[in-house]
NUKOLKE-296874 format. One line per 4 residues: number of its first residue (from 1); their letters; for each residue z, x, y of N, C-alpha, C, CB. Coordinates in Angstrom, 1 decimal, decimal comma. Each point is the difference from the previous one (the first is absolute). Glycine has a CB too. Layout:
N
NUM) A) Z X Y Z X Y Z X Y Z X Y  ...
//
This chain:
172
1) AAFE) 0,4 0,8 -1,2 -0,4 -1,1 1,1 -0,1 0,9 0,8 1,2 -2,2 -0,3  -0,6 3,9 1,1 0,6 0,4 1,5 -1,7 0,5 -0,1 3,3 1,0 0,3  -4,3 -0,5 -1,1 -0,9 0,2 -0,1 -1,2 -0,7 0,4 1,3 0,9 -1,1  -0,9 -1,6 0,4 -1,3 -1,4 0,8 0,7 -0,9 1,0 -1,3 -0,5 -2,4
5) AVKH) 2,0 1,0 3,5 0,6 0,2 1,0 -0,8 0,7 0,9 1,9 -0,2 -1,2  -1,7 1,7 1,0 -1,1 0,8 0,3 -1,4 -0,7 0,6 1,2 1,4 -1,9  -1,5 -1,8 0,5 -1,1 0,2 0,6 -0,8 -1,8 1,1 -0,1 2,6 -2,6  1,2 -3,6 2,7 0,5 -0,8 0,6 -0,1 1,0 1,8 1,6 -1,5 -2,5
9) IAHH) -0,9 2,3 2,6 0,5 0,8 1,1 -0,6 0,6 0,6 1,4 0,1 -0,6  -2,4 0,6 -0,4 -0,8 1,3 0,2 -1,3 -0,7 1,4 0,4 1,3 -3,4  -0,7 -0,5 4,1 -0,8 -0,1 0,8 0,7 -0,6 1,2 -1,7 0,0 -1,7  3,1 -0,2 2,3 -0,1 -0,6 0,6 0,9 0,4 1,6 -0,8 -1,4 -2,4
13) ELSR) 1,1 1,2 2,9 0,4 0,6 1,4 1,8 -0,8 -0,2 -3,2 0,0 1,9  3,9 0,6 -1,9 1,3 -0,2 -0,1 1,4 0,1 0,8 -1,3 0,3 -1,5  1,9 -0,9 2,0 1,1 -0,6 0,5 1,1 1,7 0,0 -0,4 -3,3 -1,2  0,1 3,7 2,2 1,4 1,5 -0,2 1,3 -0,6 -0,4 -0,6 1,5 2,3
17) EAID) 1,0 -2,3 -2,6 0,9 -0,7 -0,8 -0,3 -0,3 -1,4 0,6 -0,7 1,9  -1,9 0,6 -1,7 -0,4 -0,4 -1,6 -0,4 1,3 -0,3 -0,9 -2,5 -0,1  0,6 3,9 0,3 0,0 1,0 -0,3 1,5 0,6 -0,2 -2,3 -0,1 1,0  3,2 -0,2 -0,4 1,2 0,7 -0,5 0,2 0,0 -0,3 0,4 0,3 0,3
21) RIAR) -0,7 -2,1 -1,3 1,1 -0,4 -0,9 -1,0 0,5 -1,1 1,6 -2,2 1,0  -2,7 2,9 -1,0 -1,0 0,6 -1,5 0,3 0,3 0,0 -1,4 0,1 -0,5  2,4 1,0 1,5 0,0 1,4 0,1 1,9 0,3 -0,6 -2,5 0,3 2,5  3,2 -0,9 -2,4 0,7 -0,1 -0,4 0,1 -0,3 -2,0 0,2 -0,4 2,9
25) IAGS) -0,8 -0,6 -3,0 -0,3 -0,2 -1,2 -0,8 1,1 -1,2 0,0 -2,1 1,4  -1,1 2,8 -0,5 -0,5 1,3 -0,6 1,3 1,6 0,2 -2,9 -1,3 0,8  3,5 0,7 0,1 0,7 1,9 -0,2 1,6 -0,8 -0,5 -1,5 2,1 2,7  1,8 -3,6 -2,9 1,5 -0,3 -1,3 -0,2 -0,8 -0,2 1,7 0,8 0,3
29) GAAL) -2,8 -1,5 -0,9 0,6 -1,8 -0,4 0,5 0,9 -1,7 -2,5 -2,9 1,4  2,9 1,8 -2,0 0,7 0,2 -1,3 -0,5 0,1 -0,9 1,2 -0,9 0,5  -3,1 0,5 -0,4 -0,5 0,5 -1,9 -1,3 1,0 0,7 0,4 -3,0 -2,2  -0,6 3,6 1,7 -1,0 0,4 -0,1 -1,6 0,2 0,4 1,7 -0,4 -0,9
33) HNRA) -1,7 -0,8 -0,4 -1,3 -0,7 0,4 0,1 -0,7 1,6 -0,4 -0,6 -2,7  1,5 0,1 2,8 -0,3 -0,7 2,2 -0,6 0,9 0,6 2,3 -1,1 0,7  -1,3 2,3 -0,7 0,0 1,3 0,4 -2,2 0,5 0,1 3,4 0,5 -1,6  -3,0 -0,3 0,3 -2,0 1,0 0,5 -1,2 -1,7 0,5 0,0 3,0 -3,0
37) AATG) 0,6 -4,3 2,5 -0,7 -0,6 0,7 -0,1 -0,3 1,9 0,2 -0,6 -2,6  0,9 0,3 2,7 0,6 0,5 1,9 -0,7 1,4 -0,3 3,2 -1,2 0,8  -3,3 2,6 -1,5 -1,2 0,5 1,3 -0,3 0,0 -0,4 0,0 0,9 1,3  -0,8 -1,8 -2,0 -1,9 -0,3 -0,5 -0,4 -0,8 0,9 0,0 0,0 -2,5
41) VLGN) 0,9 -1,0 3,2 0,4 -1,0 1,2 -0,7 1,1 1,3 2,8 -1,6 -1,1  -2,1 2,7 1,1 -0,7 0,6 1,1 -0,8 0,8 0,7 1,1 -0,7 -0,5  -1,8 1,1 -1,0 -1,1 0,6 -0,1 -1,3 -0,5 0,6 1,3 0,6 -1,7  -1,4 -2,3 1,3 -0,6 -0,9 0,2 -0,2 -1,7 1,0 0,2 1,7 -1,9
45) IGNR) 1,5 -1,1 3,0 -0,5 -0,5 1,3 -0,4 0,6 1,5 1,2 -1,3 -1,3  -1,8 0,3 1,8 -1,3 0,5 1,0 1,4 0,5 1,1 -3,0 -2,2 -0,2  4,0 2,2 0,0 1,7 0,4 1,1 0,2 1,8 -0,8 2,1 -3,4 0,0  -3,5 4,6 0,7 -0,5 1,4 -0,3 1,4 0,3 0,6 -3,0 0,5 0,3
49) DAAL) 3,1 0,1 1,1 1,0 0,8 0,1 1,2 -0,1 -0,6 -1,1 0,2 1,5  1,5 -1,2 -1,5 1,2 -1,2 -1,0 0,5 0,5 -0,9 -1,2 -1,8 0,1  -0,3 1,8 -1,0 0,1 0,0 -1,3 0,3 1,3 -0,3 -1,5 -1,7 -0,4  0,3 2,4 1,6 0,0 1,4 -0,9 1,4 0,9 0,3 -2,9 0,1 0,1
53) TVLI) 3,9 -0,5 1,0 1,4 0,9 0,1 0,7 -0,3 -1,1 0,2 0,0 2,5  -0,5 -1,2 -2,9 1,5 -0,4 -1,0 -0,9 0,8 -1,5 1,4 -3,3 1,2  -3,0 3,0 -1,2 -0,3 1,1 -1,3 0,2 1,8 -0,4 -1,5 -1,9 0,5  1,7 1,9 0,5 0,1 1,8 0,3 1,5 -0,1 0,0 -2,3 1,0 1,8
57) DLLA) 3,2 -1,7 -1,0 1,3 0,3 -0,3 0,5 -0,6 -1,7 0,3 -0,2 2,8  -1,2 -0,5 -3,8 0,3 -0,3 -0,7 -0,7 0,5 -1,8 0,7 -1,4 2,4  -1,5 3,1 -1,8 -0,7 0,7 -0,5 0,8 1,4 -0,1 -2,2 -1,4 0,7  2,5 1,3 0,5 1,0 1,5 0,5 1,1 -0,2 -0,9 -0,5 0,2 2,7
61) APDQ) 1,6 -1,7 -3,1 0,9 -0,1 -0,5 0,4 0,4 -1,2 -0,3 -1,1 1,4  0,7 2,8 -2,2 0,1 -0,1 -0,9 1,1 -0,7 -0,8 -1,3 1,5 0,8  1,7 -2,1 -0,4 0,9 -1,3 -0,7 -0,2 -0,6 -0,5 0,7 -0,1 0,9  -2,3 0,0 0,0 -0,7 -2,0 -0,7 0,0 0,8 -1,6 -2,6 -1,6 2,4
65) HEAV) 2,1 -0,1 -2,8 -0,9 -0,1 -1,3 -1,2 0,8 0,2 0,8 -2,3 -0,6  -1,4 3,1 -0,5 -1,5 0,6 -0,1 -0,8 -1,3 0,2 0,3 2,0 -1,8  -0,1 -3,0 1,7 -0,8 -1,3 -0,5 -0,4 -0,5 1,1 1,1 -0,5 -2,0  0,0 0,4 3,2 -0,3 -0,3 1,0 -0,6 1,6 1,0 1,9 -2,5 -0,4
69) RGFA) -1,0 3,4 0,2 -0,9 0,9 1,3 -1,7 0,6 -0,2 2,6 0,8 0,5  -2,7 -1,3 -2,1 -1,7 -0,1 -0,7 -0,5 -1,3 1,0 0,5 0,7 -3,3  0,0 -2,5 3,1 -1,2 -0,4 1,3 0,3 0,2 1,0 -0,8 -1,4 -0,7  1,8 2,1 1,1 0,1 0,5 1,5 -1,3 1,0 0,4 2,7 -0,1 -0,3
73) AEGI) -3,1 1,6 -1,1 -0,5 0,6 0,8 -1,7 -1,1 -0,1 1,9 2,8 -0,3  -1,5 -3,5 -0,5 -1,4 -0,4 -0,7 0,2 -1,7 1,4 0,0 1,4 -3,9  0,5 -1,3 4,8 0,4 -0,6 1,1 -1,1 0,2 0,8 2,3 0,3 -0,4  -1,5 0,6 0,9 -0,4 1,7 1,1 -1,5 -0,3 0,5 1,4 2,3 -1,8
77) AAQR) -1,9 -1,9 0,5 -1,7 0,1 -0,5 -1,3 -1,6 0,3 1,5 1,8 -2,3  0,0 -2,6 2,3 -0,7 -1,5 0,3 -0,2 -0,2 1,5 1,2 -1,0 -2,0  0,2 1,7 2,0 0,1 -0,2 2,2 -1,0 0,7 0,9 2,7 0,2 -0,1  -3,1 0,9 -1,6 -1,0 0,6 1,4 0,3 0,6 2,0 -1,1 -2,0 -2,0
81) PALR) 1,8 3,0 1,6 1,2 0,6 0,9 -1,0 -0,2 1,6 1,7 2,3 -2,1  -1,6 -2,5 3,2 -1,3 0,4 1,2 -0,2 1,7 -0,4 0,8 -2,0 2,4  -2,1 2,4 -2,0 0,2 1,8 -0,1 1,0 0,1 1,4 -2,9 0,9 -1,1  3,1 0,6 1,4 0,5 0,3 1,1 1,3 -1,0 0,6 -2,4 1,2 0,3
85) TKLR) 3,2 -2,0 -1,3 1,2 -0,5 0,8 1,4 0,5 -1,2 -1,5 -2,4 1,6  2,4 1,9 -0,2 1,5 0,4 -0,7 -0,1 0,1 -1,8 1,4 -1,6 2,2  -1,5 0,0 -2,2 0,0 -0,1 -1,4 -0,8 -0,1 -1,3 1,3 -0,7 1,3  -2,3 1,5 -0,9 -0,9 0,9 -0,5 0,4 1,3 -0,8 -1,2 -1,0 1,8
89) KKAQ) 1,2 1,8 -1,0 0,5 1,3 -0,2 1,2 -0,3 -0,7 -1,0 1,2 1,9  2,7 -2,2 -1,6 1,4 0,0 -1,0 -1,1 -0,6 -0,8 2,8 -0,4 1,2  -3,3 -0,2 -1,2 -0,7 -0,7 -1,7 0,0 1,3 -0,9 -2,1 -2,0 0,8  0,9 2,8 -0,1 -0,8 1,7 -0,7 1,3 0,3 -0,6 -1,9 1,3 1,9
93) DVLM) 2,6 -0,8 -0,4 1,2 0,8 -1,0 0,8 -0,7 -0,9 0,3 1,6 1,6  -0,2 -2,7 -2,0 0,8 -0,8 -0,9 -0,5 0,1 -1,1 0,6 -1,3 1,3  -1,9 1,3 -1,8 -1,2 -0,3 -0,3 -0,4 1,8 -1,1 -0,4 -2,3 2,9  0,3 3,1 -2,1 0,3 1,4 -0,1 1,5 0,5 -1,2 -1,3 -0,1 2,8
97) EALR) 1,9 -0,4 -2,3 1,6 0,3 -0,9 0,2 -1,2 -1,1 1,4 1,1 2,3  -2,1 -1,9 -2,5 0,0 -1,4 -0,7 -0,9 0,8 -1,0 0,2 -2,4 1,9  -0,9 3,3 -1,7 -1,0 0,7 -1,1 0,6 1,3 -1,0 -1,9 -0,5 1,9  3,3 0,4 -1,3 0,9 1,5 -0,3 0,9 -1,0 -1,0 0,1 2,0 2,7
101) DPSP) -0,2 -3,4 -2,4 1,1 -0,3 -0,5 0,5 -0,3 -2,0 -0,3 -0,8 2,9  1,7 0,8 -3,1 -0,2 0,4 -1,6 -0,2 -1,4 -0,9 1,7 2,2 0,3  -2,0 -3,0 0,5 -0,3 -1,7 -0,8 -2,1 0,2 0,2 3,2 -2,2 1,2  -3,9 2,0 -2,8 -0,8 -0,1 -0,1 -1,0 -0,9 1,0 1,1 0,8 -1,8
105) TVRF) -0,4 -2,1 2,1 -0,6 -1,4 0,4 0,4 0,2 1,2 0,1 -1,6 -1,9  0,6 2,5 2,7 0,0 0,1 1,1 -0,7 1,5 0,7 2,1 -1,8 -0,6  -2,6 2,3 -0,2 -1,3 1,2 0,0 -1,5 -0,4 -0,1 1,7 1,4 -1,1  -2,0 -2,5 0,1 -0,7 -0,8 -0,4 -0,7 -0,9 1,0 1,4 0,3 -1,9
109) WACY) -0,4 -1,2 3,0 -0,3 -1,0 0,6 0,0 0,6 1,4 0,8 -1,7 -1,8  0,0 3,2 2,0 -0,5 1,1 1,4 -1,6 0,6 -0,3 3,0 1,2 0,5  -2,8 -1,3 -1,9 -2,2 0,7 0,0 0,1 -0,8 0,4 -1,5 1,1 -1,7  0,5 -2,9 1,2 -0,6 -0,7 0,4 0,3 -0,3 1,6 -0,1 -0,5 -2,5
113) AVGQ) 0,7 0,9 3,3 0,5 -0,5 1,3 -0,7 1,2 0,5 2,5 -1,3 -0,3  -1,9 2,6 0,3 -0,7 0,7 0,9 -2,0 0,3 -0,4 3,1 1,2 0,5  -3,5 -1,7 -1,3 -1,3 0,0 -1,0 -0,3 -1,4 1,3 0,5 1,1 -3,7  -0,6 -2,6 3,9 -0,3 -0,7 0,6 0,3 0,1 1,4 0,2 -0,9 -2,0
117) LGMK) 1,1 2,0 2,4 0,1 0,0 1,5 -1,2 1,5 0,4 3,2 -1,1 0,1  -3,8 1,9 -1,2 -0,7 0,9 0,1 0,7 0,5 0,8 -1,8 -0,5 -0,5  2,7 1,7 0,1 1,2 1,0 0,2 -0,6 1,4 -0,3 1,9 -1,8 -0,8  -2,9 2,5 1,6 -0,5 1,2 -0,6 1,1 1,4 0,0 -2,4 -1,1 0,8
121) KALA) 3,3 0,5 -0,2 1,7 1,0 0,3 0,1 -0,1 -1,7 1,7 -1,0 2,9  -0,9 -0,1 -3,3 0,1 -0,2 -1,4 -0,9 1,0 -1,4 0,5 -2,4 1,4  -1,6 2,3 -1,1 -0,8 0,7 -0,9 0,4 1,2 -1,2 -1,2 -0,5 2,2  1,9 1,8 -1,8 0,4 1,0 -0,4 1,2 -0,2 -1,1 -0,9 0,8 2,3
125) VLKE) 1,5 -2,6 -1,4 0,9 -0,2 -1,5 -0,6 -0,8 -0,5 2,0 0,3 0,3  -2,8 -1,1 -0,3 -0,6 -0,6 -0,8 -1,1 0,0 -1,0 1,0 -0,5 1,4  -2,2 1,9 -1,6 0,3 1,3 -0,6 0,4 0,9 -1,1 -0,1 -0,6 1,6  1,7 0,3 -0,8 1,1 0,5 -1,1 0,8 -0,8 -0,8 0,1 1,6 1,3
129) LKTN) -0,7 -2,9 -0,4 0,9 -1,2 -1,2 -1,1 -0,4 -1,2 1,8 -1,5 2,2  -3,0 1,9 -1,7 -1,3 -0,6 -1,1 -0,5 1,2 -1,1 -1,1 -1,7 2,2  2,4 3,2 -1,9 -0,2 0,8 -0,8 1,1 -0,3 -0,8 -1,2 1,5 1,4  2,1 -1,8 -1,4 1,7 0,4 -0,4 0,6 -1,2 0,1 0,4 2,4 1,0
133) DGGL) -1,1 -3,4 -0,7 1,6 -1,3 -0,3 -0,1 -0,5 -1,1 0,3 -1,0 2,0  0,0 1,1 -3,2 -0,1 -1,4 -0,6 1,1 -1,4 -0,6 -1,7 1,8 -0,3  1,9 -1,9 1,9 0,8 -1,3 0,1 -0,4 -0,6 -0,3 0,8 0,1 1,2  -0,6 -1,8 -1,6 -0,1 -1,1 -0,4 0,0 -0,5 0,9 0,5 0,1 -1,8
137) CPGW) -0,8 -1,6 2,4 -0,3 -1,2 0,7 0,4 -1,2 -0,7 -1,7 1,2 1,2  3,0 -1,5 -1,4 -0,2 -1,1 -1,3 -0,6 -1,4 0,6 2,4 1,0 -1,5  -3,3 -1,5 0,6 -1,3 -0,3 0,4 -1,2 0,4 0,2 1,1 -0,6 0,4  -1,3 2,1 -0,1 -1,2 0,1 1,5 -0,2 0,8 -1,5 0,4 0,1 3,6
141) WYVS) -0,7 1,1 -3,2 -0,3 1,0 -0,5 0,5 1,8 1,0 -2,2 -2,1 -1,3  1,8 2,7 0,5 1,2 1,4 0,1 -0,8 0,6 1,7 0,4 1,1 -3,7  0,5 0,0 4,5 0,4 0,2 1,0 -1,4 0,4 0,2 2,5 0,3 0,1  -2,4 0,4 -0,8 -1,6 1,3 0,0 -0,7 -1,2 0,6 -0,4 2,0 -2,7
145) EEAA) -0,2 -2,5 1,9 -1,2 -0,7 0,0 0,0 -0,6 1,5 0,0 -0,6 -2,8  1,1 -0,4 3,7 0,0 -0,5 1,0 0,1 0,6 0,1 0,2 -1,3 0,4  -0,2 3,0 -0,1 0,0 1,2 1,3 -1,7 0,5 0,1 3,0 1,2 -0,7  -3,4 -1,0 -0,7 -0,8 0,0 0,3 -1,7 -1,0 0,6 1,9 1,5 -1,3
149) DAVE) -2,1 -3,1 0,5 0,3 -0,7 1,1 0,2 0,2 1,2 0,3 -0,5 -1,4  0,4 0,8 2,0 0,9 0,1 1,4 -1,0 0,9 1,0 2,8 -0,1 -1,3  -2,9 1,2 0,6 -0,8 1,1 0,1 -1,5 -0,2 0,8 1,4 0,5 -2,1  -2,4 -1,6 0,9 -0,3 -0,7 0,3 -0,7 -0,5 1,5 1,3 0,3 -2,0
153) WIHG) 0,0 -2,0 1,9 -0,1 -0,5 1,1 0,0 1,1 1,4 1,1 -2,1 -1,5  -0,2 3,0 1,7 -0,6 0,7 0,7 -0,7 1,1 0,8 0,9 -1,3 -0,6  -1,5 0,8 -0,8 -2,0 1,1 0,7 -0,5 -1,3 0,1 -0,9 2,7 -1,5  1,5 -4,2 1,5 -1,1 -0,6 0,0 -0,8 -0,5 -1,2 0,2 1,1 1,8
157) RAGE) -0,2 -0,8 -3,0 -0,5 -0,1 -1,4 0,6 -1,1 -0,9 -0,4 2,5 0,3  0,2 -3,0 -0,9 0,5 -1,2 -1,1 1,0 0,5 -0,9 -2,2 -1,1 -0,1  3,4 0,5 -0,3 0,8 0,7 -1,0 -1,0 -0,7 -1,6 3,1 0,1 1,9  -2,0 0,4 -2,9 -0,6 -0,4 -0,7 0,9 -1,6 0,0 -1,0 2,6 -1,0
161) ARVP) -0,7 -3,2 -0,3 1,1 -1,7 -0,5 0,8 0,4 -1,2 -1,9 -2,0 0,5  3,1 1,8 0,1 0,9 0,9 -1,6 0,5 -1,8 -0,6 1,6 3,4 1,1  -0,7 -3,0 -2,1 0,6 -0,7 -0,7 1,1 0,0 -0,7 -1,5 -0,2 0,3  2,5 -0,3 0,0 1,3 -0,2 0,2 0,3 1,2 -1,7 0,2 -3,2 1,8
165) VHER) 1,1 3,5 -1,5 0,2 0,8 -1,6 0,1 -0,9 -0,8 1,1 1,9 0,5  -0,4 -2,7 -0,4 0,3 -0,9 -1,6 -1,0 -0,3 -0,2 2,0 -1,1 0,1  -3,6 0,7 0,8 -0,9 -0,2 -0,3 -0,8 0,5 -0,8 0,6 -0,5 1,4  -0,6 1,3 -1,7 -0,9 0,8 -0,2 0,4 0,4 -1,9 -0,3 1,0 3,3
169) TSGN) -1,4 -0,6 -3,5 -0,1 0,0 -1,9 -0,1 1,7 0,6 -1,7 -2,7 -1,8  0,8 3,2 0,6 0,6 1,6 0,1 -1,4 0,3 0,4 2,2 0,7 -1,9  -2,9 -1,5 2,2 -1,7 0,0 0,5 0,3 0,5 1,1 -1,3 -1,8 -0,9  2,1 0,9 1,6 -0,4 0,1 2,1 0,6 1,4 0,3 0,5 -2,9 1,1
//
C-alpha cells in the first residue's frame, strides 16, 4: 500500500507541510517499508529543492537503513539537481562518498545516480568499482555491472540491458 501511494503522489507539487511529514516518515518511520516508500516519494515529487535537501541528508546519514539510503541516491538522480547550484554540489559530494559506502545497495544506487547525472568526476571511482566490486544489490545485479553502465552513461552511450541476478540462467 505504501508503494501504491507513491504512484499517486508522484510528480505533484506538495505543500511544505506535506514534505516535512514525508521527510519525518522517511527518516524515522516505524516500519522500513514505510521509510523506503516515503524516500521514494521524495525522489518523484515536483518540489525539487525541498525534496533534494531531504534526499541528500538521508543518503549522508550512516545510521539510516541501506534501503532508505539507496532510494535516496536514486531519488537524487530522479530530481536532477540543476547544474552549478549549491544543491548540485552537495548532492555530488554525498554521492561520491556513497560510492565508497560499505553497503553494496548504497554503492549500486550511487553508481546509478552518478551515471544518470553525468558526473565525470566519478569516472575513476566507477572504473575501480567496475573492476573490483563483487557486491550484489539484492533484486538487481552486481555493483561492478552498475558501475560499468554508469561509465557508459557518462560517455553518452547506452548501458547493457541487464537481467537481475536471481533471474539469470547459465546462458545469461
